C-alpha positions as CSV (number, residue, x, y, z in Angstrom):
1,M,40.8,-160.8,11.7
2,K,41.3,-158.8,14.9
3,N,41.1,-155.1,14.3
4,N,42.3,-155.3,10.7
5,S,45.5,-156.9,11.8
6,P,46.9,-159.9,10.0
7,I,45.5,-163.3,10.9
8,T,48.1,-165.4,12.6
9,I,48.4,-168.9,11.1
10,L,50.6,-171.6,12.5
11,I,51.5,-174.6,10.3
12,V,52.9,-177.5,12.2
13,G,54.5,-180.2,10.1
14,L,56.5,-179.0,7.1
15,G,56.5,-182.1,4.9
16,S,55.2,-181.8,1.4
17,I,51.6,-180.9,2.4
18,G,52.6,-178.5,5.1
19,Q,55.0,-176.8,2.7
20,R,52.3,-176.5,0.1
21,H,50.0,-174.7,2.6
22,A,52.9,-172.5,3.7
23,R,53.8,-171.5,0.1
24,L,50.2,-170.6,-0.7
25,L,49.5,-168.7,2.6
26,S,52.8,-166.9,2.3
27,E,51.4,-165.1,-0.7
28,R,48.7,-163.4,1.4
29,A,49.5,-160.0,2.8
30,D,46.9,-160.4,5.5
31,V,48.6,-163.5,7.1
32,K,51.3,-163.6,9.7
33,L,52.8,-167.0,9.2
34,L,54.3,-169.2,11.9
35,L,56.0,-172.4,10.7
36,C,56.9,-175.3,13.0
37,D,58.8,-178.6,12.4
38,L,61.4,-180.5,14.3
39,S,63.3,-181.1,11.1
40,K,65.8,-178.3,10.3
41,K,65.9,-179.8,6.7
42,N,62.2,-179.3,6.3
43,Q,62.6,-175.7,7.5
44,Q,65.5,-175.0,5.2
45,D,63.6,-176.5,2.2
46,L,60.8,-174.1,2.8
47,I,62.7,-170.8,3.4
48,A,63.4,-170.0,-0.2
49,S,59.8,-170.6,-1.4
50,V,58.1,-168.6,1.4
51,K,57.2,-165.2,0.0
52,N,56.3,-163.8,3.4
53,K,59.7,-162.7,4.7
54,H,58.2,-162.1,8.1
55,A,57.5,-165.8,8.6
56,V,58.8,-167.1,11.9
57,F,60.2,-170.7,12.2
58,F,59.9,-172.9,15.3
59,D,61.2,-176.3,16.2
60,D,59.0,-176.5,19.3
61,Y,55.2,-176.7,19.0
62,D,54.5,-175.4,22.5
63,K,56.7,-172.3,21.9
64,A,54.9,-171.7,18.6
65,L,51.5,-171.8,20.4
66,L,52.7,-169.1,22.8
67,E,52.4,-166.8,19.7
68,N,48.6,-167.2,20.1
69,P,47.8,-168.2,16.5
70,D,44.2,-167.7,15.3
71,I,44.4,-170.9,13.2
72,V,46.6,-173.9,13.4
73,F,47.1,-176.2,10.4
74,V,48.0,-179.7,11.6
75,C,50.0,-181.4,8.9
76,T,52.0,-183.9,11.0
77,H,51.9,-187.7,11.3
78,N,48.4,-189.0,11.7
79,D,48.9,-190.1,15.3
80,L,49.7,-186.5,16.3
81,H,46.7,-184.9,14.7
82,V,44.4,-185.1,17.7
83,P,46.9,-184.3,20.5
84,M,48.2,-181.3,18.6
85,G,44.7,-180.3,17.6
86,I,43.6,-180.4,21.2
87,K,46.5,-178.2,22.3
88,A,45.6,-175.6,19.7
89,V,41.9,-175.6,20.6
90,E,42.9,-175.2,24.3
91,I,44.4,-171.8,23.5
92,G,41.4,-170.8,21.5
93,A,42.7,-171.4,18.0
94,D,40.6,-172.8,15.2
95,I,42.1,-175.9,13.5
96,F,42.6,-177.3,10.0
97,I,43.7,-180.9,10.2
98,E,44.9,-182.9,7.2
99,K,43.1,-186.3,6.8
100,P,42.6,-188.5,8.5
101,I,41.5,-186.6,11.6
102,S,42.7,-189.4,13.9
103,D,44.0,-192.9,14.2
104,S,41.0,-193.9,16.3
105,L,37.3,-193.0,16.6
106,E,37.7,-192.4,20.3
107,S,40.4,-189.8,19.9
108,A,38.4,-188.1,17.1
109,N,35.5,-187.9,19.4
110,S,37.7,-186.4,22.1
111,L,38.8,-183.7,19.7
112,L,35.2,-183.0,18.7
113,E,34.3,-182.6,22.4
114,C,37.2,-180.2,22.9
115,T,36.3,-178.0,19.9
116,K,32.7,-177.8,21.0
117,K,33.6,-176.9,24.6
118,A,36.1,-174.2,23.4
119,G,33.8,-172.9,20.6
120,C,36.5,-173.5,18.0
121,L,36.2,-174.6,14.4
122,C,37.7,-177.8,13.1
123,H,38.1,-178.3,9.4
124,V,39.5,-181.4,7.7
125,G,41.6,-181.2,4.6
126,Y,40.5,-183.8,2.1
127,M,39.8,-184.1,-1.6
128,L,37.5,-186.3,-3.7
129,R,39.9,-186.8,-6.6
130,F,39.3,-190.5,-6.5
131,D,35.6,-190.5,-5.7
132,D,33.7,-192.8,-8.2
133,G,31.1,-190.1,-8.8
134,L,33.7,-187.6,-9.9
135,L,35.7,-190.1,-11.9
136,N,32.7,-191.3,-13.9
137,T,32.3,-188.5,-16.4
138,T,29.6,-190.3,-18.3
139,A,27.3,-190.3,-15.3
140,P,24.1,-188.3,-15.9
141,H,24.0,-184.9,-14.2
142,S,20.9,-183.7,-12.4
143,L,20.0,-180.3,-11.0
């Protein structure tokens, strides 16, 4: 956080995953929430469930980035993850990208290079719910 001011988080892509992140982050008093989606329906679906009444909605990603978010959650279609991630990193924002990072290894590497150059963080949202090691409850546990 900058000088005890709220952290500004932009969520781009307000489908089911983006809406889940928005609902959870809207419960935090230390977050200024920016929400972006081209779909007015997705925006309307979220308005009632967002507890942070100061959330600001955008239908243009470039305009939302002008608000200088500290973190951008990229919850869009897979083919948009890297280009949107790169735009966020170029303004100095850390990024959280839903899986998969990219639709190609080459573009994933370009995102990695951009984050290194900018000194930004890139986190990937994934879960291991279907991992064999976690599903097999009879597996021996070791310390």
